[in-house]
N, C-alpha and C positions, 0 to 999 in steps of 0.2 A: 504494500500500500504506500501512498505518498502522504506527506504532511503538508502543513501550510506553506512550507518553503518550496514545495514541488520537487522534493527529492525522496528517494525510497527510504522507508523505515520498517522496523519490525517491533513487535511488542514482546518484551521480556518479563516473565512473571516469576517471582521468587517467594519462597516461604522462609521467613527469618523469625525464629522463636515463635511468637504467637501473632505475627504480622504477615500480611500479604502485600508484597511490594510489586507494583506494576510500573514498568518503565518503557517509554517510547524511544527507541535507539536508532540513530541514523545509520543506514547501510549503504548510502550512496551520496553523490554530490551532483551539482548541475552538469558536470562533465559526463560524457558517455561512459558506460551505457545509462541513458536516462531517456526512455521512450517519449515521455511527455514533452521534453524539450526538443528532442531530435525531430519529432513529427510536427512540431509547432502547435501542439494542443494547448499550450499555456503561453501567455504573453510575457511572462517573466519567471525568473527562478532566483530566489533569494538564498544563496548559499555559497560560502567560500571555504575551501579545504583548510585554510589556516585557522578560521574562527569556528567553523562547524565541521570538524573532521568526521570521517567514518568511525563509528563506535561511540561518538559523543551522545549525550542524552538530550532529547528534545523536551520531554515532559516526564514527570515521575509522581506517582501517588502511592501513599501507604494506607492500606485498609486495616483497621484494628477491629478485633472482635467486639461485639456488643455485650456489655456487661450488665445492662439493666440498671438497677439501683445500687448494685454492689461494685466492687473492684477486686481485681486479681492481685495477689501478693506473690512475689517470686524472690528467691534467694539462691545464690550459687555457693555451694559449700566446696571449698578446695580440699585436696588431700592434706590430711594433718601431718605436721612434721614428725618424723620418727623419734626425735629427741636424742640425747647424747649421754654416754657414760664416760667418766674420766676420773683421774685422781692426780693429786699434786702433793708435794711435801710442804707442809705448813711451816715456813720459816726460811730465812736466808742462809742460815748456818748449816752446812752439810755435815759438820763434824759433831759427833756425839762423844763428849769427853767424860769418861768414867772416873777421871781423877787418878789418884795414886791408890793402888790395891793395898788392902790391909792384910798384914801377916797374922795368921791364926796358929800360933804355937809352932810355927815351922812346918805345919802339915799342908797348908794351902794358903793361897792369897785370894781375897774376895774384893769385888768392886760392884757398884750398882749405879743405875741411872735410868733415864727414860729416852726413848727414841724421839726424834722430831715427829710430831703428829702427822698422820696421813689424812688428807681431806678427800673424801669420796663424794662425787656428785652423780646423781642418776635421775634424769627426767624422761627416760624412754617410755613410749606408750606401751611397749611390750611387757614392762615390769619384770624383765628377765632376771634370773638369779645372777649374783656376782660374788667374787671372792678375792681377797687380797692375801698374798702369802710372801714369805721372804726367807732367804738363807744367807749365811755369812761365810766369808772366805776364812782361811787360816789367818791368824794374827802374825805379823812379821815386823822385825826390826833388823834390817840388813840380812845377815845369814841366820839370824835367830828366829825361831818360829814356835808357835804352839797351836793346837787344833781349835777351830771354831766350834767344835762340839762342846767346849767348856762354857759356852755362852747359852744361857736360857732366857726365857721371858714369860711375862704374864700379860697377855693382851687385854685391852680395855676399850670401851666406847666412851670417849671423852664428851662428845656431843652427839645425841641421838638424831637419826634421820636416815632416809633411804633404806629403812628396814634393817639397819646394821646390827649385827650380833658379834660379840667378841669370841674369838676362837679360844681353845683351851690352853692352859699353861704348859710350858715346856721346861723341864728341869735341866740344869747344867749337867753335862755329861760326867762331871766330877762326882755328882751325887748318885746317879743311877747307872753309870757306866754306859749311857746311851749316846746318841749322836747329836743331842742338843740342837742348835740352829745350823749345824754344818750341812743339814739337808733342809729342803723346803718345808716350812711350817706355816700354818694359818695364822693370820692376824685378825681378820674379820670377814664376815660374809652376810648375805641376805638371800632369802628364799624367793621362789617364783611368786609373783603377786604382791611384792612388797610395795610400800608407799614410795612415791617420788620424794626427792629431797637431797639434803647434803648431810654427811656425817663426818666426825673427826675421830680417827682411831689412833690409839697410842699403845705403848707397852712399857712396863717396868722391866729393866734388864738385870739379869743376875749372872755375874761372871765369877766362876771359881776355877782356879788353876792350881796345879800341883806346886808344892813348895820347891820343887827341883827346877822350875823355869828360871832361866837366867834374867838378871836385871836388864831392863831396857824400856824404851818407849815404843810399844807395839801398836800397830794399826791393822784394821781389817775393813773389808767392804761388805756392806749389807745390800743385797740385790732384791729389789721388790718386784713382784709379779702380780698383775691384775688379770683375772679371767672372767669372762661373761659370755653367755650364749645369746 
């Protein structure tokens, strides 16, 4: 068909959401092929390719559904963010100084202290279980060394949140001839379905070493591991 410009057009109908959009789109110009102009059926043709190119819209109308005395309400709900799980060491000082070990009748030396707290944050929608564990390397001072098994701890929840539960105590290997913290031991955990939030976990350290250990300034590294499904 032709419009008031005497050029060919077509009608484009689209359904958008709850609306019907009807557009009259130019499909030609005054130039050939244009039968009306070429045969002299019209005295004029009001169209220029620069200002009214092929594909441009002549007219457009949007038809909305009749709502009567009411009105429709619509809301688009996006996918919810999955959330995040993470942990950090609370404090700028990475060194836990147990001070000078105390001699106990020449049988063993003992020292105590606390780890820098671990902050656990969990706001995941899945409410998946999580756990924090740690192990310690051997203590060394140059060529001198003693086993990390002599270090034990008593975990604690300093600030509750994220469903945090404290893991069980681990004795120094000096007391029970066990492995102490030389192997991975739990610090804290939470079950499936726990509340979202943030917790601070800590632990009191208990170091007992044989009286035969040589004098020195010994250091070890505590490796922390977080697991979650």
